[in-house]
N, C-alpha and C positions, 0 to 999 in steps of 0.2 A: 504494500500500500504506500502511495506517495505521501510525502509530508505536505503540509499546507503551503510552504514556500515553493515546493516543486510544482504543486498544482497552479499556483499563481504565475510562476515562471512560464509554464506551458501556454498561458493565455496572453502573454505579452505580445504585442504586435498584431493581435487579432483586431479586425475592423470594428466589430460590435461585440461587447462582452455583456452577457445576460446574467444578472445576479438576482437570486431570490433569498430574502431574509425570512427566517422561520422562528416563531416562538410558540408558546402553548395555545393562546387564544387569538393572536393577531390583533391585540388591542393596546399593548404597551411597548415591549421591546422591539419587535419586528417592524411595526409601522414607524417607530421612531428611527430605526436604522434606515428604513426606506426614505423617510423625509430628509434625514441628515445626508445620506448619499446623494440624493437629488440635488440638494443645496451645494454640496462640496463640488460635484462635477460641473454644475452650472457656474459657480464662482471661478473655477479653473478653466472654463471654456472647453470642457470635455464631455458635455452632455450627449453629444452626437455619438460618442463611443460606447455608451452604456444603455442597457434596458434594465430597469430596476423595478422590483415588485416585492411584496411580502405576503405571507400567509401564516395560518395557524395550524397546529396539529389537530385541534378539535374544532367542531362546528358551532360551539356555543354562541359565538358573537357574530356569525356571518351577517354581513350587511351593515354592521354598526361602525361608527367612527371610532377612532382610538379613545381609550379611557380619557375622561375629561381632565384628570390630574396630569396625565402625560402631555396632553395638548397644552395645558397652561404652562408647564415647565418648559416645554419645547418652544413655545411662543416667546417666552422671555429671552430665549437664545436666538430668536429670529427664524425659527422653523415653524411652518404651518403644516400640521399633520391632517391631511384630508382623505387619506386612504380608507376605503371601506373594507372591513374584515372579510376574509375568505379562507376557506380550508385548503390546505395543500393537497395536491392530487398526484397520483403516480405519474401522469404524463408531464408534470412540471419538470421531471428529470430529463425529458426530451427537449423542453423549451428553454432551459437554463444551463449555463456553463458552470455556475457555482450555486450550491444550495447551502446557505450559511445558517447553522442552528445556534441558538442562544445558550443552551445548557445541555448537560449530558442526557437528560430525558428526551429532549428534542432530537438530539443526534441519534439516540437509540431508535426512536420512533421513525425517523427519516430512513435509517438503514433498513428497517422492516418494510417501509413503503417503496424503497428503491426496486425497480423492476429487473435490474441486472447488476452484475459486478461493475460494469462501466458506469452505470448511474450512481452506484454507491461511491465511486471515486470522486464524484462531484461534491460530496458533503464535506464541509469545513466547519470546525467550531469557531464561533466568533471570538472567543477568548484568545485563540491563537494569533489574532491580528492586533490585539492590544499590546502596545510596546512601550509607550512613554509614561504610563502611569505606574506608580509603585503600588502594586496590589497583590494580595494573597488569595484573591478569588480564583476559583477553578472554572468559573463560568460567568456569564452575564446574569446577575441575580434578578429574579422576578420582583419588581417593585410593587406589585398589585396590593400586597398586604402590608406595605411599608408606609412610612410617612414621607414628607417632602425630601428628606435626605436620600431615600432610596431612589426616587426618580432622578435626582440630581446626579447621584453616583452612576446610574445607568447611562444617562446622557453623556457624562464625562468619559465613560468607558467606550461608548459607541463612537463619539467624536474621535477619540484617539485611534480606535481600531479602523474606522472607515478612512481616516486620513492616511493611515499606513497602507490600507488596501489599495487606495487610489495611487499612492506613491509606487507601489509594487507593480501596478498594471500600466 
């Protein structure tokens, strides 16, 4: 199995890179990653090189906007989160070059959904991309049951990881 850095290196130079961010319900972490990635590639003049989306493992929130608390915290940083939740589908592995999971449970569920070993190779843990923050976290923690600090921590981690991701591609 390739490392995250090897997977990213294999995508360098590709005209269009398609990235799907995945969390449990697609209302906190993955739509925030989606919004941050859109903002960063637009700021850098690279939007034409990326197709970006997000999805959730479960269908509990399909059609809903991101969690209000995440939208408030993201808006304070200049991100508008307008994505409507959807559930990840097995054919997403055909449509995307990278499928980035937020925690080990998401990664495990994505591996079960992957229709082939080649599809499974597209899965990357988001925490592998976080480089500039001093953190002891093994994943991007779910802020849903946390206070304001939890949402801010997740946004810090996602900004760091997504900037690194774009730098690598």
